[in-house]
TORKOL-4160 file (C-alpha; in steps of 0.2 Angstrom, whole numbers, padded with zeros to 4 digits, m for minus):
388
<pt num="1" X="0794" Y="0363" Z="m0423"/>
<pt num="2" X="0780" Y="0364" Z="m0409"/>
<pt num="3" X="0776" Y="0382" Z="m0412"/>
<pt num="4" X="0779" Y="0398" Z="m0422"/>
<pt num="5" X="0771" Y="0415" Z="m0418"/>
<pt num="6" X="0773" Y="0433" Z="m0419"/>
<pt num="7" X="0780" Y="0438" Z="m0402"/>
<pt num="8" X="0786" Y="0456" Z="m0406"/>
<pt num="9" X="0784" Y="0470" Z="m0418"/>
<pt num="10" X="0803" Y="0472" Z="m0421"/>
<pt num="11" X="0817" Y="0460" Z="m0421"/>
<pt num="12" X="0820" Y="0449" Z="m0406"/>
<pt num="13" X="0837" Y="0453" Z="m0398"/>
<pt num="14" X="0838" Y="0440" Z="m0383"/>
<pt num="15" X="0829" Y="0425" Z="m0377"/>
<pt num="16" X="0831" Y="0417" Z="m0359"/>
<pt num="17" X="0823" Y="0402" Z="m0350"/>
<pt num="18" X="0819" Y="0403" Z="m0331"/>
<pt num="19" X="0829" Y="0390" Z="m0320"/>
<pt num="20" X="0815" Y="0378" Z="m0320"/>
<pt num="21" X="0812" Y="0381" Z="m0339"/>
<pt num="22" X="0793" Y="0384" Z="m0336"/>
<pt num="23" X="0794" Y="0401" Z="m0344"/>
<pt num="24" X="0803" Y="0409" Z="m0359"/>
<pt num="25" X="0808" Y="0427" Z="m0359"/>
<pt num="26" X="0810" Y="0437" Z="m0375"/>
<pt num="27" X="0817" Y="0455" Z="m0377"/>
<pt num="28" X="0815" Y="0464" Z="m0393"/>
<pt num="29" X="0821" Y="0480" Z="m0401"/>
<pt num="30" X="0803" Y="0487" Z="m0399"/>
<pt num="31" X="0808" Y="0490" Z="m0381"/>
<pt num="32" X="0797" Y="0476" Z="m0374"/>
<pt num="33" X="0800" Y="0461" Z="m0364"/>
<pt num="34" X="0787" Y="0447" Z="m0365"/>
<pt num="35" X="0785" Y="0431" Z="m0353"/>
<pt num="36" X="0778" Y="0416" Z="m0361"/>
<pt num="37" X="0772" Y="0400" Z="m0353"/>
<pt num="38" X="0781" Y="0386" Z="m0360"/>
<pt num="39" X="0766" Y="0375" Z="m0356"/>
<pt num="40" X="0755" Y="0384" Z="m0366"/>
<pt num="41" X="0767" Y="0385" Z="m0381"/>
<pt num="42" X="0768" Y="0367" Z="m0382"/>
<pt num="43" X="0749" Y="0364" Z="m0379"/>
<pt num="44" X="0742" Y="0355" Z="m0394"/>
<pt num="45" X="0725" Y="0360" Z="m0390"/>
<pt num="46" X="0731" Y="0379" Z="m0393"/>
<pt num="47" X="0742" Y="0378" Z="m0408"/>
<pt num="48" X="0729" Y="0386" Z="m0419"/>
<pt num="49" X="0727" Y="0401" Z="m0407"/>
<pt num="50" X="0739" Y="0415" Z="m0405"/>
<pt num="51" X="0749" Y="0413" Z="m0389"/>
<pt num="52" X="0746" Y="0427" Z="m0376"/>
<pt num="53" X="0761" Y="0432" Z="m0364"/>
<pt num="54" X="0760" Y="0429" Z="m0346"/>
<pt num="55" X="0766" Y="0447" Z="m0344"/>
<pt num="56" X="0773" Y="0461" Z="m0354"/>
<pt num="57" X="0788" Y="0471" Z="m0346"/>
<pt num="58" X="0786" Y="0487" Z="m0355"/>
<pt num="59" X="0795" Y="0502" Z="m0346"/>
<pt num="60" X="0810" Y="0503" Z="m0358"/>
<pt num="61" X="0810" Y="0517" Z="m0371"/>
<pt num="62" X="0823" Y="0510" Z="m0382"/>
<pt num="63" X="0828" Y="0493" Z="m0389"/>
<pt num="64" X="0832" Y="0479" Z="m0376"/>
<pt num="65" X="0849" Y="0472" Z="m0377"/>
<pt num="66" X="0851" Y="0459" Z="m0363"/>
<pt num="67" X="0841" Y="0451" Z="m0348"/>
<pt num="68" X="0845" Y="0440" Z="m0334"/>
<pt num="69" X="0833" Y="0428" Z="m0324"/>
<pt num="70" X="0838" Y="0426" Z="m0306"/>
<pt num="71" X="0836" Y="0412" Z="m0294"/>
<pt num="72" X="0818" Y="0403" Z="m0290"/>
<pt num="73" X="0805" Y="0394" Z="m0299"/>
<pt num="74" X="0793" Y="0403" Z="m0311"/>
<pt num="75" X="0785" Y="0415" Z="m0307"/>
<pt num="76" X="0794" Y="0417" Z="m0290"/>
<pt num="77" X="0809" Y="0425" Z="m0297"/>
<pt num="78" X="0816" Y="0442" Z="m0303"/>
<pt num="79" X="0823" Y="0448" Z="m0319"/>
<pt num="80" X="0836" Y="0460" Z="m0325"/>
<pt num="81" X="0833" Y="0469" Z="m0342"/>
<pt num="82" X="0846" Y="0480" Z="m0350"/>
<pt num="83" X="0842" Y="0493" Z="m0364"/>
<pt num="84" X="0850" Y="0506" Z="m0375"/>
<pt num="85" X="0840" Y="0519" Z="m0365"/>
<pt num="86" X="0854" Y="0518" Z="m0352"/>
<pt num="87" X="0844" Y="0509" Z="m0339"/>
<pt num="88" X="0844" Y="0492" Z="m0331"/>
<pt num="89" X="0828" Y="0487" Z="m0323"/>
<pt num="90" X="0823" Y="0475" Z="m0309"/>
<pt num="91" X="0806" Y="0466" Z="m0311"/>
<pt num="92" X="0796" Y="0454" Z="m0300"/>
<pt num="93" X="0787" Y="0441" Z="m0311"/>
<pt num="94" X="0775" Y="0435" Z="m0298"/>
<pt num="95" X="0768" Y="0453" Z="m0296"/>
<pt num="96" X="0772" Y="0457" Z="m0314"/>
<pt num="97" X="0779" Y="0474" Z="m0307"/>
<pt num="98" X="0794" Y="0485" Z="m0308"/>
<pt num="99" X="0805" Y="0485" Z="m0293"/>
<pt num="100" X="0819" Y="0497" Z="m0296"/>
<pt num="101" X="0827" Y="0507" Z="m0311"/>
<pt num="102" X="0846" Y="0509" Z="m0312"/>
<pt num="103" X="0851" Y="0523" Z="m0323"/>
<pt num="104" X="0869" Y="0523" Z="m0331"/>
<pt num="105" X="0879" Y="0537" Z="m0340"/>
<pt num="106" X="0881" Y="0525" Z="m0355"/>
<pt num="107" X="0870" Y="0513" Z="m0365"/>
<pt num="108" X="0870" Y="0495" Z="m0357"/>
<pt num="109" X="0873" Y="0480" Z="m0369"/>
<pt num="110" X="0878" Y="0465" Z="m0357"/>
<pt num="111" X="0873" Y="0460" Z="m0340"/>
<pt num="112" X="0880" Y="0447" Z="m0327"/>
<pt num="113" X="0871" Y="0444" Z="m0311"/>
<pt num="114" X="0877" Y="0435" Z="m0295"/>
<pt num="115" X="0869" Y="0419" Z="m0291"/>
<pt num="116" X="0864" Y="0425" Z="m0274"/>
<pt num="117" X="0858" Y="0441" Z="m0281"/>
<pt num="118" X="0870" Y="0452" Z="m0271"/>
<pt num="119" X="0877" Y="0462" Z="m0285"/>
<pt num="120" X="0876" Y="0463" Z="m0304"/>
<pt num="121" X="0889" Y="0470" Z="m0318"/>
<pt num="122" X="0882" Y="0481" Z="m0332"/>
<pt num="123" X="0894" Y="0483" Z="m0347"/>
<pt num="124" X="0893" Y="0496" Z="m0361"/>
<pt num="125" X="0898" Y="0494" Z="m0379"/>
<pt num="126" X="0913" Y="0506" Z="m0377"/>
<pt num="127" X="0922" Y="0494" Z="m0364"/>
<pt num="128" X="0916" Y="0501" Z="m0347"/>
<pt num="129" X="0909" Y="0488" Z="m0333"/>
<pt num="130" X="0900" Y="0495" Z="m0319"/>
<pt num="131" X="0897" Y="0485" Z="m0303"/>
<pt num="132" X="0881" Y="0488" Z="m0294"/>
<pt num="133" X="0878" Y="0481" Z="m0276"/>
<pt num="134" X="0861" Y="0477" Z="m0271"/>
<pt num="135" X="0864" Y="0480" Z="m0253"/>
<pt num="136" X="0872" Y="0494" Z="m0243"/>
<pt num="137" X="0876" Y="0499" Z="m0224"/>
<pt num="138" X="0863" Y="0509" Z="m0216"/>
<pt num="139" X="0866" Y="0527" Z="m0213"/>
<pt num="140" X="0868" Y="0524" Z="m0195"/>
<pt num="141" X="0887" Y="0523" Z="m0193"/>
<pt num="142" X="0886" Y="0514" Z="m0176"/>
<pt num="143" X="0878" Y="0499" Z="m0183"/>
<pt num="144" X="0884" Y="0487" Z="m0196"/>
<pt num="145" X="0867" Y="0480" Z="m0203"/>
<pt num="146" X="0866" Y="0479" Z="m0221"/>
<pt num="147" X="0849" Y="0483" Z="m0231"/>
<pt num="148" X="0843" Y="0480" Z="m0247"/>
<pt num="149" X="0844" Y="0493" Z="m0262"/>
<pt num="150" X="0829" Y="0498" Z="m0271"/>
<pt num="151" X="0811" Y="0490" Z="m0272"/>
<pt num="152" X="0800" Y="0506" Z="m0271"/>
<pt num="153" X="0793" Y="0503" Z="m0288"/>
<pt num="154" X="0793" Y="0513" Z="m0305"/>
<pt num="155" X="0797" Y="0529" Z="m0295"/>
<pt num="156" X="0813" Y="0522" Z="m0287"/>
<pt num="157" X="0827" Y="0528" Z="m0299"/>
<pt num="158" X="0845" Y="0525" Z="m0293"/>
<pt num="159" X="0857" Y="0534" Z="m0303"/>
<pt num="160" X="0875" Y="0527" Z="m0306"/>
<pt num="161" X="0888" Y="0542" Z="m0310"/>
<pt num="162" X="0906" Y="0542" Z="m0312"/>
<pt num="163" X="0908" Y="0560" Z="m0304"/>
<pt num="164" X="0917" Y="0554" Z="m0288"/>
<pt num="165" X="0933" Y="0546" Z="m0295"/>
<pt num="166" X="0936" Y="0537" Z="m0279"/>
<pt num="167" X="0920" Y="0528" Z="m0278"/>
<pt num="168" X="0920" Y="0526" Z="m0297"/>
<pt num="169" X="0937" Y="0517" Z="m0296"/>
<pt num="170" X="0929" Y="0503" Z="m0284"/>
<pt num="171" X="0914" Y="0500" Z="m0295"/>
<pt num="172" X="0921" Y="0503" Z="m0313"/>
<pt num="173" X="0932" Y="0491" Z="m0324"/>
<pt num="174" X="0939" Y="0498" Z="m0339"/>
<pt num="175" X="0942" Y="0485" Z="m0353"/>
<pt num="176" X="0947" Y="0497" Z="m0367"/>
<pt num="177" X="0938" Y="0485" Z="m0379"/>
<pt num="178" X="0920" Y="0483" Z="m0385"/>
<pt num="179" X="0913" Y="0470" Z="m0372"/>
<pt num="180" X="0902" Y="0457" Z="m0381"/>
<pt num="181" X="0898" Y="0445" Z="m0366"/>
<pt num="182" X="0900" Y="0442" Z="m0348"/>
<pt num="183" X="0899" Y="0428" Z="m0335"/>
<pt num="184" X="0902" Y="0426" Z="m0317"/>
<pt num="185" X="0909" Y="0409" Z="m0310"/>
<pt num="186" X="0900" Y="0398" Z="m0300"/>
<pt num="187" X="0907" Y="0405" Z="m0284"/>
<pt num="188" X="0905" Y="0423" Z="m0290"/>
<pt num="189" X="0924" Y="0426" Z="m0287"/>
<pt num="190" X="0929" Y="0428" Z="m0305"/>
<pt num="191" X="0922" Y="0439" Z="m0319"/>
<pt num="192" X="0924" Y="0433" Z="m0337"/>
<pt num="193" X="0923" Y="0446" Z="m0350"/>
<pt num="194" X="0922" Y="0442" Z="m0369"/>
<pt num="195" X="0927" Y="0456" Z="m0381"/>
<pt num="196" X="0924" Y="0459" Z="m0399"/>
<pt num="197" X="0943" Y="0456" Z="m0403"/>
<pt num="198" X="0941" Y="0438" Z="m0397"/>
<pt num="199" X="0950" Y="0440" Z="m0380"/>
<pt num="200" X="0943" Y="0433" Z="m0364"/>
<pt num="201" X="0948" Y="0443" Z="m0348"/>
<pt num="202" X="0946" Y="0435" Z="m0330"/>
<pt num="203" X="0944" Y="0448" Z="m0316"/>
<pt num="204" X="0944" Y="0446" Z="m0298"/>
<pt num="205" X="0928" Y="0453" Z="m0292"/>
<pt num="206" X="0934" Y="0458" Z="m0275"/>
<pt num="207" X="0948" Y="0469" Z="m0282"/>
<pt num="208" X="0943" Y="0471" Z="m0300"/>
<pt num="209" X="0961" Y="0466" Z="m0304"/>
<pt num="210" X="0964" Y="0457" Z="m0321"/>
<pt num="211" X="0971" Y="0440" Z="m0318"/>
<pt num="212" X="0973" Y="0433" Z="m0334"/>
<pt num="213" X="0968" Y="0434" Z="m0353"/>
<pt num="214" X="0964" Y="0420" Z="m0365"/>
<pt num="215" X="0968" Y="0423" Z="m0384"/>
<pt num="216" X="0963" Y="0407" Z="m0391"/>
<pt num="217" X="0949" Y="0416" Z="m0401"/>
<pt num="218" X="0960" Y="0432" Z="m0405"/>
<pt num="219" X="0952" Y="0441" Z="m0421"/>
<pt num="220" X="0935" Y="0433" Z="m0418"/>
<pt num="221" X="0920" Y="0441" Z="m0408"/>
<pt num="222" X="0916" Y="0431" Z="m0392"/>
<pt num="223" X="0897" Y="0430" Z="m0392"/>
<pt num="224" X="0894" Y="0418" Z="m0377"/>
<pt num="225" X="0902" Y="0413" Z="m0361"/>
<pt num="226" X="0898" Y="0398" Z="m0349"/>
<pt num="227" X="0907" Y="0392" Z="m0334"/>
<pt num="228" X="0906" Y="0374" Z="m0329"/>
<pt num="229" X="0911" Y="0364" Z="m0315"/>
<pt num="230" X="0928" Y="0356" Z="m0317"/>
<pt num="231" X="0926" Y="0336" Z="m0316"/>
<pt num="232" X="0934" Y="0329" Z="m0299"/>
<pt num="233" X="0947" Y="0318" Z="m0308"/>
<pt num="234" X="0955" Y="0334" Z="m0315"/>
<pt num="235" X="0957" Y="0343" Z="m0299"/>
<pt num="236" X="0969" Y="0332" Z="m0291"/>
<pt num="237" X="0970" Y="0315" Z="m0282"/>
<pt num="238" X="0951" Y="0310" Z="m0279"/>
<pt num="239" X="0947" Y="0300" Z="m0263"/>
<pt num="240" X="0935" Y="0286" Z="m0268"/>
<pt num="241" X="0930" Y="0283" Z="m0249"/>
<pt num="242" X="0921" Y="0293" Z="m0236"/>
<pt num="243" X="0925" Y="0283" Z="m0221"/>
<pt num="244" X="0932" Y="0293" Z="m0208"/>
<pt num="245" X="0948" Y="0287" Z="m0202"/>
<pt num="246" X="0951" Y="0273" Z="m0214"/>
<pt num="247" X="0962" Y="0271" Z="m0229"/>
<pt num="248" X="0955" Y="0280" Z="m0243"/>
<pt num="249" X="0959" Y="0274" Z="m0261"/>
<pt num="250" X="0963" Y="0288" Z="m0274"/>
<pt num="251" X="0966" Y="0290" Z="m0293"/>
<pt num="252" X="0978" Y="0302" Z="m0300"/>
<pt num="253" X="0974" Y="0316" Z="m0311"/>
<pt num="254" X="0967" Y="0312" Z="m0328"/>
<pt num="255" X="0977" Y="0317" Z="m0343"/>
<pt num="256" X="0969" Y="0328" Z="m0355"/>
<pt num="257" X="0971" Y="0323" Z="m0373"/>
<pt num="258" X="0974" Y="0338" Z="m0384"/>
<pt num="259" X="0959" Y="0342" Z="m0397"/>
<pt num="260" X="0971" Y="0340" Z="m0412"/>
<pt num="261" X="0972" Y="0320" Z="m0410"/>
<pt num="262" X="0953" Y="0319" Z="m0410"/>
<pt num="263" X="0952" Y="0327" Z="m0427"/>
<pt num="264" X="0960" Y="0312" Z="m0435"/>
<pt num="265" X="0947" Y="0298" Z="m0439"/>
<pt num="266" X="0959" Y="0284" Z="m0435"/>
<pt num="267" X="0963" Y="0290" Z="m0418"/>
<pt num="268" X="0945" Y="0295" Z="m0415"/>
<pt num="269" X="0940" Y="0277" Z="m0418"/>
<pt num="270" X="0954" Y="0270" Z="m0407"/>
<pt num="271" X="0949" Y="0282" Z="m0393"/>
<pt num="272" X="0947" Y="0275" Z="m0376"/>
<pt num="273" X="0935" Y="0283" Z="m0363"/>
<pt num="274" X="0942" Y="0282" Z="m0346"/>
<pt num="275" X="0930" Y="0278" Z="m0332"/>
<pt num="276" X="0932" Y="0280" Z="m0314"/>
<pt num="277" X="0926" Y="0265" Z="m0305"/>
<pt num="278" X="0926" Y="0262" Z="m0286"/>
<pt num="279" X="0935" Y="0247" Z="m0280"/>
<pt num="280" X="0925" Y="0233" Z="m0273"/>
<pt num="281" X="0927" Y="0230" Z="m0254"/>
<pt num="282" X="0924" Y="0214" Z="m0243"/>
<pt num="283" X="0918" Y="0224" Z="m0228"/>
<pt num="284" X="0899" Y="0222" Z="m0224"/>
<pt num="285" X="0888" Y="0236" Z="m0229"/>
<pt num="286" X="0883" Y="0250" Z="m0217"/>
<pt num="287" X="0870" Y="0248" Z="m0204"/>
<pt num="288" X="0858" Y="0260" Z="m0212"/>
<pt num="289" X="0857" Y="0250" Z="m0228"/>
<pt num="290" X="0854" Y="0233" Z="m0221"/>
<pt num="291" X="0837" Y="0225" Z="m0221"/>
<pt num="292" X="0834" Y="0210" Z="m0209"/>
<pt num="293" X="0826" Y="0194" Z="m0217"/>
<pt num="294" X="0813" Y="0193" Z="m0204"/>
<pt num="295" X="0807" Y="0211" Z="m0208"/>
<pt num="296" X="0808" Y="0207" Z="m0227"/>
<pt num="297" X="0798" Y="0192" Z="m0225"/>
<pt num="298" X="0785" Y="0200" Z="m0214"/>
<pt num="299" X="0783" Y="0216" Z="m0225"/>
<pt num="300" X="0782" Y="0205" Z="m0241"/>
<pt num="301" X="0768" Y="0195" Z="m0232"/>
<pt num="302" X="0758" Y="0210" Z="m0228"/>
<pt num="303" X="0761" Y="0218" Z="m0245"/>
<pt num="304" X="0755" Y="0202" Z="m0255"/>
<pt num="305" X="0740" Y="0198" Z="m0243"/>
<pt num="306" X="0723" Y="0202" Z="m0249"/>
<pt num="307" X="0713" Y="0199" Z="m0233"/>
<pt num="308" X="0713" Y="0193" Z="m0215"/>
<pt num="309" X="0723" Y="0198" Z="m0201"/>
<pt num="310" X="0742" Y="0202" Z="m0203"/>
<pt num="311" X="0753" Y="0187" Z="m0202"/>
<pt num="312" X="0739" Y="0174" Z="m0208"/>
<pt num="313" X="0742" Y="0163" Z="m0222"/>
<pt num="314" X="0735" Y="0169" Z="m0238"/>
<pt num="315" X="0734" Y="0153" Z="m0249"/>
<pt num="316" X="0715" Y="0151" Z="m0246"/>
<pt num="317" X="0712" Y="0168" Z="m0251"/>
<pt num="318" X="0723" Y="0167" Z="m0267"/>
<pt num="319" X="0714" Y="0151" Z="m0272"/>
<pt num="320" X="0696" Y="0159" Z="m0269"/>
<pt num="321" X="0702" Y="0175" Z="m0279"/>
<pt num="322" X="0708" Y="0163" Z="m0294"/>
<pt num="323" X="0691" Y="0154" Z="m0294"/>
<pt num="324" X="0683" Y="0171" Z="m0295"/>
<pt num="325" X="0693" Y="0177" Z="m0309"/>
<pt num="326" X="0690" Y="0161" Z="m0319"/>
<pt num="327" X="0671" Y="0162" Z="m0317"/>
<pt num="328" X="0672" Y="0180" Z="m0321"/>
<pt num="329" X="0682" Y="0176" Z="m0338"/>
<pt num="330" X="0670" Y="0162" Z="m0342"/>
<pt num="331" X="0655" Y="0174" Z="m0340"/>
<pt num="332" X="0663" Y="0186" Z="m0351"/>
<pt num="333" X="0667" Y="0173" Z="m0365"/>
<pt num="334" X="0649" Y="0168" Z="m0364"/>
<pt num="335" X="0643" Y="0186" Z="m0366"/>
<pt num="336" X="0655" Y="0190" Z="m0380"/>
<pt num="337" X="0648" Y="0175" Z="m0390"/>
<pt num="338" X="0630" Y="0181" Z="m0387"/>
<pt num="339" X="0635" Y="0198" Z="m0393"/>
<pt num="340" X="0644" Y="0191" Z="m0409"/>
<pt num="341" X="0627" Y="0180" Z="m0412"/>
<pt num="342" X="0617" Y="0196" Z="m0412"/>
<pt num="343" X="0629" Y="0205" Z="m0422"/>
<pt num="344" X="0629" Y="0191" Z="m0435"/>
<pt num="345" X="0610" Y="0190" Z="m0436"/>
<pt num="346" X="0609" Y="0210" Z="m0438"/>
<pt num="347" X="0621" Y="0209" Z="m0452"/>
<pt num="348" X="0612" Y="0195" Z="m0461"/>
<pt num="349" X="0596" Y="0204" Z="m0460"/>
<pt num="350" X="0603" Y="0220" Z="m0466"/>
<pt num="351" X="0612" Y="0211" Z="m0481"/>
<pt num="352" X="0595" Y="0202" Z="m0486"/>
<pt num="353" X="0586" Y="0217" Z="m0485"/>
<pt num="354" X="0598" Y="0227" Z="m0496"/>
<pt num="355" X="0598" Y="0212" Z="m0508"/>
<pt num="356" X="0579" Y="0211" Z="m0508"/>
<pt num="357" X="0578" Y="0230" Z="m0512"/>
<pt num="358" X="0590" Y="0228" Z="m0526"/>
<pt num="359" X="0580" Y="0215" Z="m0534"/>
<pt num="360" X="0564" Y="0224" Z="m0533"/>
<pt num="361" X="0572" Y="0239" Z="m0540"/>
<pt num="362" X="0580" Y="0230" Z="m0555"/>
<pt num="363" X="0563" Y="0221" Z="m0558"/>
<pt num="364" X="0554" Y="0237" Z="m0559"/>
<pt num="365" X="0567" Y="0245" Z="m0570"/>
<pt num="366" X="0564" Y="0230" Z="m0582"/>
<pt num="367" X="0546" Y="0232" Z="m0582"/>
<pt num="368" X="0546" Y="0250" Z="m0586"/>
<pt num="369" X="0558" Y="0247" Z="m0601"/>
<pt num="370" X="0546" Y="0233" Z="m0608"/>
<pt num="371" X="0531" Y="0245" Z="m0607"/>
<pt num="372" X="0541" Y="0259" Z="m0616"/>
<pt num="373" X="0544" Y="0246" Z="m0630"/>
<pt num="374" X="0526" Y="0241" Z="m0632"/>
<pt num="375" X="0521" Y="0259" Z="m0633"/>
<pt num="376" X="0534" Y="0262" Z="m0646"/>
<pt num="377" X="0528" Y="0247" Z="m0657"/>
<pt num="378" X="0509" Y="0253" Z="m0656"/>
<pt num="379" X="0514" Y="0270" Z="m0661"/>
<pt num="380" X="0522" Y="0264" Z="m0677"/>
<pt num="381" X="0507" Y="0254" Z="m0683"/>
<pt num="382" X="0496" Y="0269" Z="m0681"/>
<pt num="383" X="0507" Y="0279" Z="m0693"/>
<pt num="384" X="0506" Y="0264" Z="m0705"/>
<pt num="385" X="0487" Y="0264" Z="m0705"/>
<pt num="386" X="0486" Y="0283" Z="m0707"/>
<pt num="387" X="0497" Y="0282" Z="m0723"/>
<pt num="388" X="0486" Y="0268" Z="m0731"/>
């Protein structure tokens, strides 16, 4: 564990990294979102100090339920935050400012943001998913120019209502089940919705049509969804050559073994991992990756040459350099021997002085003890004479 600190006053509800992992964002039930620099959290010199957040996004009034970080390196990226206060807010981390507030008729629990930041989906716990477009057509009916939505700051509030049934049908998806997680595909054409009953619904983004439902986890709540790129050898016949007009070698689709056979220890030990190898070719390499031998020798000579004009022989220079290094090594050995001699002399002098001081101290203590004995005997003789 690198660090542990008190980040919020109440329970932390969501954690997200920026795309470059340079910052960590934490949302809490205290209605605040803190932005932490990962470099400062992992700095050994600041482990005894309480970490200070890079920024605190504190415009929500009720607990924060979800947040999504947009594209871009920190801090040049935007953030979406959702809260129980029926709002979703867009923040700019570079200026640490609020750009736009979207107000919904219901509390928002889950967010899904398009990779190109054109639109986002906001889901409520009662099963309603709102689609919000971050662009619109200008009021001028003659032009087809699109413009961005929002960006006016804290006073910019856009209300998403369901009063117009025709417009609500275009931007509202009804799941009829509590929504626990959402995720957009890499192409932003599919919306994956996880429910509290364990179903995963796939919706077409353009038409909001339900394409299919996955019931593998039926009865269990879906807590997280993630989309991945399908390996190329599972898509179809894979061409292993990019040569135009040539015969391309291909591999058939790889068969996917069921997970059940991997649970058995014996079959797991005998499991073979398939590796896709490119066949060797007898054709010469392309022209862009060839390196003529004369250029190689010339570049090597100019790289290892220590002095003189380019193209001259460097044998004499290398011998001179070797002789200089040997002389310097001999001089360093001589200095090291001198330093050892001085160190030994100082050590012997210190030891002799310590021994002499010890002897003098012991002799003084012996003389003091003898004097005390003589004084004691004289005192006894005086007492005897007094008695007589």
